[in-house]
DOMINU-188693 format. One record per residue: residue in three letters; residue number from 1; x, y, z of N, C-alpha, C, O in turn. Coordinates in pm, 1 decimal, padded with zeros to 6 digits. Example, Ala and Ser with C-alpha at 12.3 -4.5 7.8 and 13.67 -1.06 7.14 Angstrom:
# residues 2
> torkol:bati:n.x:n.y:n.z:ca.x:ca.y:ca.z:c.x:c.y:c.z:o.x:o.y:o.z
> ala:1:01319.0:-00569.0:00780.0:01230.0:-00450.0:00780.0:01320.0:-00330.0:00780.0:01423.6:-00331.9:00846.5
> ser:2:01285.0:-00225.0:00708.0:01367.0:-00106.0:00714.0:01290.0:00003.0:00787.0:01340.9:00113.8:00803.9
# end
This chain:
# residues 132
> torkol:bati:n.x:n.y:n.z:ca.x:ca.y:ca.z:c.x:c.y:c.z:o.x:o.y:o.z
> val:1:08151.2:-01895.4:05778.8:08302.6:-01918.2:05783.9:08340.7:-01988.2:05910.4:08342.8:-01924.9:06015.9
> pro:2:08370.2:-02112.1:05906.0:08397.6:-02187.8:06022.9:08511.1:-02150.9:06100.6:08509.1:-02176.3:06221.0
> asp:3:08619.2:-02089.2:06044.6:08732.8:-02055.6:06114.1:08763.3:-01911.1:06127.3:08877.9:-01873.1:06103.1
> his:4:08676.1:-01831.2:06161.7:08700.2:-01683.8:06166.0:08721.7:-01638.3:06310.1:08640.6:-01668.9:06397.5
> arg:5:08828.7:-01566.6:06334.9:08873.9:-01514.0:06466.4:08896.4:-01361.2:06444.7:08970.4:-01314.7:06358.0
> tyr:6:08828.7:-01294.5:06527.5:08842.5:-01144.5:06514.0:08876.1:-01082.1:06654.1:08856.7:-00963.3:06679.6
> gly:7:08924.8:-01167.4:06736.8:08964.2:-01110.9:06872.5:09085.7:-01022.7:06864.0:09165.3:-01034.5:06770.8
> arg:8:09100.7:-00936.1:06958.6:09215.1:-00848.2:06966.6:09355.8:-00903.1:06939.4:09444.1:-00848.3:06873.3
> glu:9:09361.0:-01035.1:07009.7:09496.0:-01096.1:07000.9:09542.9:-01143.7:06854.6:09660.2:-01166.3:06825.0
> thr:10:09432.3:-01155.3:06767.0:09457.9:-01198.0:06622.1:09473.7:-01087.4:06531.0:09513.8:-01112.8:06417.5
> met:11:09446.2:-00959.1:06566.2:09449.4:-00853.5:06478.9:09587.0:-00782.1:06476.9:09649.1:-00763.0:06581.5
> asp:12:09634.8:-00741.9:06352.0:09755.7:-00674.6:06330.7:09716.1:-00518.9:06329.2:09657.6:-00471.5:06231.8
> his:13:09748.1:-00446.4:06433.8:09709.6:-00299.8:06432.7:09810.1:-00209.5:06369.0:09802.3:-00087.3:06381.3
> ser:14:09913.1:-00274.3:06294.8:10017.2:-00186.8:06227.8:09986.2:-00159.1:06088.3:09890.4:-00215.3:06035.2
> val:15:10055.4:-00081.7:06028.7:10045.2:-00049.1:05883.3:10182.9:-00059.5:05835.0:10268.6:00017.7:05878.1
> gly:16:10210.3:-00150.9:05747.3:10341.0:-00169.5:05686.2:10443.7:-00203.1:05791.9:10559.5:-00164.3:05776.2
> gly:17:10410.5:-00269.5:05893.6:10503.1:-00300.0:06002.5:10523.5:-00194.0:06105.7:10592.2:-00216.5:06205.4
> ala:18:10465.1:-00078.4:06084.4:10478.5:00036.2:06172.1:10401.2:00008.3:06307.0:10292.6:-00049.5:06301.1
> thr:19:10449.0:00044.0:06417.3:10365.2:00021.9:06542.3:10326.2:00165.3:06593.1:10264.6:00175.3:06699.2
> ser:20:10357.9:00268.3:06525.5:10308.6:00398.5:06567.0:10166.2:00435.4:06515.7:10119.0:00374.2:06419.9
> pro:21:10102.8:00526.8:06573.2:09977.3:00559.8:06537.8:09974.3:00601.2:06391.0:10077.5:00650.2:06345.1
> val:22:09859.2:00585.9:06305.8:09847.4:00632.4:06179.3:09786.0:00775.9:06177.2:09684.3:00797.6:06243.0
> val:23:09842.4:00870.4:06106.4:09792.7:01000.4:06103.1:09709.1:01023.4:05989.1:09750.0:00981.8:05880.7
> pro:24:09597.2:01083.4:05995.3:09515.1:01111.4:05875.4:09581.4:01179.4:05773.6:09649.3:01278.7:05799.4
> ala:25:09567.1:01131.1:05647.5:09634.0:01188.0:05524.5:09520.8:01285.5:05452.6:09472.4:01259.4:05342.5
> tyr:26:09489.2:01391.4:05524.7:09379.2:01475.5:05479.5:09386.9:01523.0:05330.1:09283.1:01543.4:05267.2
> his:27:09491.8:01537.7:05282.5:09504.6:01587.1:05154.2:09545.5:01477.1:05041.7:09593.5:01503.7:04931.5
> asp:28:09516.1:01347.1:05093.1:09547.1:01245.7:05009.2:09446.8:01123.4:05022.7:09330.8:01136.3:04983.4
> ala:29:09490.0:01010.0:05076.0:09405.9:00903.4:05080.4:09342.0:00904.2:05229.1:09393.2:00852.1:05328.2
> cys:30:09230.9:00967.7:05224.5:09156.8:00985.2:05343.1:08999.4:00994.8:05326.1:08951.2:01053.3:05229.1
> val:31:08931.7:00943.6:05410.2:08776.2:00945.0:05394.3:08729.5:01081.5:05361.2:08624.1:01088.4:05297.9
> thr:32:08794.8:01199.4:05395.6:08759.2:01323.0:05351.0:08766.4:01348.0:05200.7:08703.9:01438.8:05146.0
> ala:33:08850.0:01258.2:05134.0:08869.2:01267.6:04983.1:08774.9:01180.1:04914.2:08771.2:01187.1:04791.3
> leu:34:08693.2:01093.4:04979.4:08611.5:00994.9:04900.4:08504.5:01049.8:04805.8:08498.6:01013.0:04688.4
> val:35:08425.5:01133.1:04856.0:08320.1:01183.0:04779.1:08373.4:01284.6:04679.1:08330.2:01283.0:04563.9
> pro:36:08467.1:01374.7:04718.4:08526.0:01468.3:04615.6:08581.6:01393.0:04498.7:08566.4:01432.3:04383.0
> ala:37:08649.2:01279.2:04532.8:08721.4:01199.8:04431.9:08623.1:01136.1:04330.0:08652.6:01119.7:04211.6
> leu:38:08509.9:01103.2:04382.4:08413.5:01039.8:04305.0:08326.4:01134.3:04226.9:08277.2:01092.7:04121.9
> leu:39:08302.0:01258.0:04267.4:08234.7:01354.0:04203.2:08318.0:01437.9:04095.9:08264.0:01471.1:03990.4
> glu:40:08436.5:01468.1:04121.5:08507.2:01559.8:04052.3:08553.7:01497.2:03904.4:08572.7:01571.6:03808.3
> gly:41:08567.5:01374.2:03897.9:08598.0:01327.7:03767.9:08722.1:01363.9:03696.2:08743.4:01331.9:03579.2
> ser:42:08806.1:01434.1:03773.1:08933.7:01465.7:03722.9:09033.4:01362.6:03744.7:08990.0:01247.5:03748.0
> ala:43:09160.6:01380.5:03760.4:09257.7:01281.8:03781.0:09217.6:01203.6:03914.7:09210.5:01256.2:04025.8
> ala:44:09194.8:01080.5:03888.0:09157.1:00988.5:03999.5:09265.5:00944.6:04079.7:09368.2:00903.3:04025.9
> pro:45:09252.2:00949.7:04212.0:09363.3:00901.9:04305.3:09387.1:00759.4:04278.4:09300.2:00680.3:04241.7
> thr:46:09512.5:00731.6:04299.5:09550.1:00593.0:04284.4:09496.4:00487.6:04378.1:09508.7:00368.4:04349.6
> trp:47:09438.3:00527.1:04487.1:09381.5:00446.7:04598.5:09237.8:00401.0:04562.0:09181.5:00311.5:04625.0
> leu:48:09180.5:00466.7:04456.9:09042.7:00415.4:04408.7:09059.5:00297.5:04336.9:09154.1:00289.7:04258.5
> pro:49:08972.6:00192.6:04353.1:08977.7:00072.9:04279.6:08959.0:00100.6:04127.1:08886.0:00192.8:04090.7
> ala:50:09021.2:00025.3:04042.8:09003.9:00049.4:03910.4:08861.6:00029.1:03856.5:08818.4:00096.2:03762.7
> lys:51:08791.1:-00064.9:03918.4:08647.3:-00086.1:03887.7:08568.2:00036.0:03911.8:08477.5:00068.7:03835.4
> val:52:08599.3:00101.4:04012.2:08524.4:00232.3:04044.8:08544.3:00338.2:03933.7:08450.9:00408.7:03895.2
> leu:53:08654.4:00345.6:03889.9:08696.1:00455.6:03783.6:08627.6:00413.0:03644.3:08600.2:00497.1:03558.6
> gln:54:08603.0:00280.2:03629.1:08536.2:00245.1:03502.4:08380.5:00240.4:03511.8:08311.6:00221.7:03411.5
> ala:55:08331.1:00257.1:03628.6:08183.6:00239.2:03648.1:08097.3:00362.3:03599.2:08141.6:00477.1:03603.3
> arg:56:07977.7:00332.3:03555.2:07892.3:00437.2:03521.6:07808.5:00493.3:03651.7:07779.2:00612.0:03665.8
> gln:57:07778.9:00401.4:03733.0:07722.6:00443.0:03863.5:07800.1:00383.8:03984.0:07862.8:00278.8:03969.7
> ile:58:07797.1:00446.1:04096.4:07870.0:00401.8:04209.5:07789.2:00408.3:04335.1:07723.4:00509.5:04359.4
> leu:59:07790.6:00307.7:04414.9:07726.1:00294.8:04549.0:07834.1:00298.6:04652.4:07911.3:00203.6:04665.1
> leu:60:07841.3:00404.5:04725.5:07940.4:00410.5:04839.3:07885.5:00356.0:04958.0:07796.6:00416.2:05018.3
> leu:61:07937.3:00231.3:05002.8:07907.5:00147.9:05111.3:08009.4:00167.3:05218.8:08125.5:00129.0:05204.4
> val:62:07961.5:00232.6:05337.1:08050.8:00256.3:05444.9:08015.7:00142.0:05552.3:07903.4:00128.8:05600.9
> leu:63:08120.9:00065.3:05581.5:08114.9:-00029.6:05688.3:08189.7:00009.9:05808.2:08309.0:-00019.4:05815.5
> asp:64:08133.2:00071.7:05899.9:08186.4:00134.7:06013.8:08277.0:00034.5:06091.6:08227.2:-00070.5:06132.3
> gly:65:08401.2:00061.6:06112.5:08488.7:-00028.9:06189.0:08570.0:-00118.5:06108.6:08674.4:-00161.3:06157.8
> leu:66:08538.1:-00149.8:05999.6:08605.3:-00241.6:05910.9:08723.3:-00175.2:05835.0:08711.6:-00089.2:05747.7
> gly:67:08836.1:-00227.4:05880.9:08972.4:-00159.5:05829.4:09016.3:-00236.5:05705.3:08973.1:-00347.7:05675.0
> trp:68:09103.5:-00168.9:05638.9:09153.9:-00217.1:05518.5:09243.0:-00341.3:05536.0:09245.4:-00432.6:05453.4
> leu:69:09315.7:-00338.9:05648.1:09404.8:-00444.2:05686.9:09315.9:-00569.0:05723.0:09353.4:-00679.7:05684.2
> gln:70:09209.6:-00557.3:05789.2:09127.2:-00665.7:05826.1:09063.1:-00724.8:05703.3:09048.3:-00846.7:05694.5
> leu:71:09023.7:-00640.3:05606.2:08962.9:-00699.6:05494.2:09069.8:-00758.2:05403.8:09040.3:-00860.0:05341.2
> arg:72:09185.0:-00707.8:05390.7:09291.8:-00758.9:05309.5:09339.7:-00906.6:05366.3:09367.7:-00999.4:05290.4
> asp:73:09344.6:-00914.6:05497.8:09395.0:-01032.3:05560.8:09289.9:-01148.6:05563.3:09324.7:-01261.2:05598.9
> arg:74:09167.3:-01122.3:05527.0:09057.7:-01214.5:05548.0:08985.5:-01228.3:05394.7:08862.8:-01237.8:05389.1
> thr:75:09048.4:-01228.9:05299.4:08986.5:-01227.2:05161.5:08875.6:-01330.3:05150.2:08775.6:-01307.6:05082.1
> glu:76:08892.9:-01440.4:05215.2:08794.0:-01555.6:05214.0:08664.1:-01522.5:05265.1:08562.4:-01571.8:05216.3
> val:77:08662.2:-01437.1:05366.0:08546.2:-01399.4:05437.1:08446.7:-01310.3:05348.6:08324.5:-01325.1:05346.6
> ala:78:08516.0:-01219.9:05279.1:08428.1:-01123.9:05196.0:08489.5:-01112.7:05053.0:08533.6:-01002.9:05019.2
> pro:79:08495.5:-01214.9:04969.1:08560.9:-01207.1:04843.3:08508.0:-01092.3:04751.2:08584.9:-01030.0:04678.0
> thr:80:08382.9:-01068.2:04756.9:08333.0:-00957.9:04669.5:08377.6:-00823.9:04710.1:08405.0:-00738.6:04625.8
> leu:81:08386.5:-00800.5:04848.9:08436.3:-00667.1:04897.5:08591.8:-00657.2:04861.9:08640.5:-00556.5:04810.7
> thr:82:08662.9:-00768.6:04893.3:08809.8:-00758.5:04866.2:08845.8:-00744.0:04717.3:08950.7:-00689.7:04682.6
> asp:83:08754.5:-00794.9:04628.4:08771.2:-00772.0:04497.3:08770.3:-00628.2:04447.6:08832.9:-00589.0:04349.1
> met:84:08689.9:-00550.9:04528.7:08670.1:-00411.7:04493.5:08782.9:-00334.6:04565.9:08797.5:-00217.2:04531.9
> ala:85:08859.8:-00381.9:04655.5:08952.2:-00302.5:04728.7:09055.3:-00230.7:04644.2:09115.4:-00290.5:04555.0
> gly:86:09076.2:-00102.2:04671.7:09187.4:-00019.6:04607.2:09305.9:-00020.4:04704.4:09357.2:-00126.7:04739.2
> gly:87:09347.0:00092.7:04745.8:09447.6:00098.4:04841.8:09390.1:00146.5:04979.8:09274.5:00186.6:04993.3
> pro:88:09481.5:00138.5:05079.7:09439.1:00179.1:05215.3:09421.1:00327.7:05212.8:09494.4:00400.6:05146.0
> ile:89:09316.7:00373.8:05291.1:09294.2:00507.6:05321.9:09287.1:00529.0:05478.4:09258.6:00438.3:05556.6
> thr:90:09314.6:00652.0:05513.4:09293.8:00677.4:05669.5:09169.1:00744.9:05693.4:09106.5:00803.9:05605.3
> thr:91:09131.8:00735.1:05820.7:09016.3:00807.6:05869.6:09045.4:00936.4:05928.3:09154.3:00986.6:05900.3
> val:92:08972.4:00993.6:05999.2:08999.5:01131.6:06042.3:09038.3:01116.7:06202.1:09035.7:01009.9:06263.2
> ala:93:09071.6:01233.3:06252.7:09095.0:01239.9:06398.3:09012.9:01347.7:06456.7:09024.2:01461.9:06412.3
> pro:94:08930.7:01320.3:06553.4:08912.7:01186.8:06615.6:08844.3:01097.7:06534.8:08773.0:01138.8:06443.3
> ser:95:08859.8:00969.0:06561.2:08817.5:00870.0:06467.8:08676.5:00818.6:06511.6:08645.0:00700.2:06499.2
> thr:96:08593.0:00914.3:06563.7:08451.4:00865.1:06599.9:08366.7:00844.7:06487.6:08400.3:00899.2:06382.4
> thr:97:08259.8:00774.1:06490.6:08171.6:00748.9:06376.8:08107.1:00887.9:06329.5:08090.0:00915.3:06210.7
> ala:98:08075.6:00966.7:06428.6:08008.7:01097.5:06390.8:08110.0:01182.4:06315.7:08072.1:01240.6:06214.1
> ala:99:08239.9:01194.6:06358.8:08339.3:01266.3:06278.6:08354.6:01223.8:06154.2:08357.2:01304.0:06060.8
> ala:100:08367.8:01080.6:06135.1:08415.0:01019.9:06004.5:08296.8:01039.3:05898.0:08315.0:01082.6:05784.2
> leu:101:08165.8:00998.8:05954.3:08064.4:01015.2:05854.0:08038.2:01155.1:05810.9:08003.7:01175.9:05694.6
> thr:102:08051.7:01250.6:05894.0:08033.7:01395.8:05860.2:08146.6:01425.4:05758.5:08120.0:01490.5:05657.4
> ser:103:08272.3:01379.7:05782.1:08381.3:01408.8:05691.9:08360.3:01351.2:05552.1:08384.9:01416.6:05450.8
> ile:104:08313.9:01226.4:05550.7:08273.9:01158.9:05427.5:08176.0:01244.9:05346.3:08194.2:01277.1:05228.9
> ser:105:08069.5:01278.8:05422.1:07969.6:01358.7:05361.1:08006.5:01499.5:05304.4:07957.6:01536.3:05197.5
> thr:106:08097.8:01583.5:05379.7:08132.9:01708.4:05350.2:08256.1:01718.8:05284.5:08278.7:01819.4:05217.1
> gly:107:08350.7:01616.8:05295.7:08487.3:01639.4:05236.2:08577.7:01717.7:05312.5:08685.6:01753.3:05265.1
> leu:108:08533.3:01753.2:05452.0:08612.3:01837.1:05547.3:08661.0:01758.5:05660.4:08589.3:01668.9:05704.8
> pro:109:08773.8:01782.3:05711.1:08816.3:01730.6:05840.5:08744.8:01777.1:05951.3:08684.0:01883.5:05941.0
> pro:110:08742.6:01707.9:06065.2:08646.2:01751.8:06180.8:08677.7:01882.8:06241.1:08593.8:01943.8:06307.3
> gly:111:08799.5:01928.2:06219.3:08831.4:02052.0:06265.3:08766.5:02166.8:06196.8:08748.5:02276.0:06250.7
> glu:112:08730.8:02135.0:06069.6:08662.9:02237.3:05989.3:08498.0:02218.6:05994.9:08424.7:02317.5:06000.3
> his:113:08456.5:02110.4:05993.5:08306.0:02085.2:05998.3:08250.4:02087.8:06140.9:08131.0:02110.4:06160.6
> gly:114:08339.9:02064.1:06243.5:08302.1:02082.5:06374.4:08225.4:01968.4:06445.6:08192.5:01980.6:06563.6
> met:115:08197.7:01860.7:06375.7:08144.0:01743.4:06444.5:08252.9:01647.3:06487.3:08301.3:01565.4:06409.2
> val:116:08288.1:01659.2:06607.4:08403.3:01572.6:06675.3:08362.9:01452.8:06757.5:08437.2:01360.5:06790.7
> gly:117:08235.7:01466.8:06785.7:08187.1:01359.6:06882.8:08042.3:01355.9:06887.3:07974.0:01409.3:06799.9
> tyr:118:07988.7:01288.2:06996.9:07842.7:01282.2:07007.9:07776.0:01379.4:07114.5:07653.8:01379.1:07129.1
> arg:119:07847.3:01450.9:07178.2:07778.0:01534.2:07281.6:07820.9:01682.1:07251.1:07934.9:01712.6:07216.1
> ile:120:07719.6:01769.2:07267.6:07745.4:01912.2:07246.5:07680.6:01985.6:07351.5:07569.0:01958.2:07395.7
> ala:121:07759.1:02086.2:07392.6:07698.9:02168.9:07508.8:07606.4:02266.8:07443.1:07641.7:02334.0:07346.3
> val:122:07485.2:02273.9:07498.4:07374.0:02357.9:07430.2:07354.8:02483.7:07538.8:07350.4:02466.1:07660.6
> gly:123:07346.1:02588.8:07485.6:07313.6:02715.0:07577.1:07439.3:02763.8:07641.2:07547.7:02754.5:07583.6
> gly:124:07425.6:02815.7:07759.9:07538.0:02876.6:07833.4:07603.3:02778.5:07924.1:07683.3:02816.5:08009.6
> ser:125:07572.0:02654.3:07908.4:07629.7:02566.0:08008.9:07785.1:02552.1:07998.0:07840.3:02525.1:07891.3
> ser:126:07845.5:02570.5:08104.4:08000.6:02560.0:08108.5:08052.5:02418.7:08148.1:08167.3:02382.7:08121.6
> gly:127:07965.2:02343.5:08210.6:08006.9:02213.0:08256.9:07973.4:02093.7:08151.8:07913.1:02112.7:08046.2
> pro:128:08016.8:01980.1:08192.3:07977.7:01874.8:08122.0:07828.1:01845.1:08099.7:07747.3:01873.3:08188.1
> pro:129:07789.6:01788.8:07983.6:07644.2:01771.7:07963.7:07586.2:01674.5:08065.1:07650.1:01578.4:08108.1
> his:130:07460.7:01704.6:08101.4:07389.6:01609.9:08212.1:07457.8:01605.1:08334.5:07432.6:01508.5:08406.4
> gly:131:07538.1:01687.6:08373.7:07601.2:01692.1:08507.2:07705.9:01583.9:08528.2:07728.8:01550.8:08644.6
> glu:132:07775.9:01521.5:08423.5:07866.3:01418.3:08435.0:07992.3:01485.1:08479.6:08093.9:01418.5:08499.1
# end
């Protein structure tokens, strides 16, 4: 794609014109609801793409850091992905990869599954890991 620009200055970080932070929608359109929505087979959420609802088999592809707005605004870069796009969903807080992937896998927010970052104090250490 000859004219792709992904610098900070070209990205719109707002949702619907809002400039405030996006709060996780844990009981609605959130990564915590992905696997449960796919497995339950009950009333499907409106944010799931129609093609997913009609499929016999589903592959869940996680592209870490690719936001719905980025994908929506650059349909020419990834037409197959944008064709499958449903509605926007939120990630978890904190929005680390470790927390988000664990939430996708378990269907739980980080406060419940406990994986909030990459470092864990092991043993009786009361200070930061590795003397930092």
